[in-house]
C-alpha positions, 0 to 999 in steps of 0.5 A: 504527494505527486511531486512531479504532477504526473498522476503517480505516487512513486514510493520516492514520494510516499516517504516523503508525504510521511516525512510532512507533519502536515501531511501525516496530520492530514491524514490522521484527521481524516481517519488514517491509521498513519503508522499501518499505513506506514507500515504497509507501504512496503508491500504496496509497492514491492511489485510496482514503481508507481500506483495512479494517483486514483489507486493510491488514494484507494489505499489510504482510505481503506486506512480508514480507523472506522471502516469496517472489513466487508466481504470485498475485503476479506475476497481481497485479502484471500487474493492476496495471500494466495497471490503471495503463497505462489510467490514464495513457492516459486522462489523456494523452488527456483532457489532449491534448483540451484 
């Protein structure tokens, strides 16, 4: 995945990974819900050009199908939704001023 060995993963590197049948097979064998991961990719890379390799692996592991939701997952979701609502509010406010 880290094609240039800089310890980060970009959206382009991720796109290359999911086009590699061997990589997809290994993710699937590792219990990763690959379809959900692909759907989520736009969100992961929306606010950043790259993720550290450690953050990327942590994100991928969150898509294992057998992983039950934890309290931390719910809190993370709440924070994420709150930030998204604030971002949308800011966008709407800026658009209404024009």
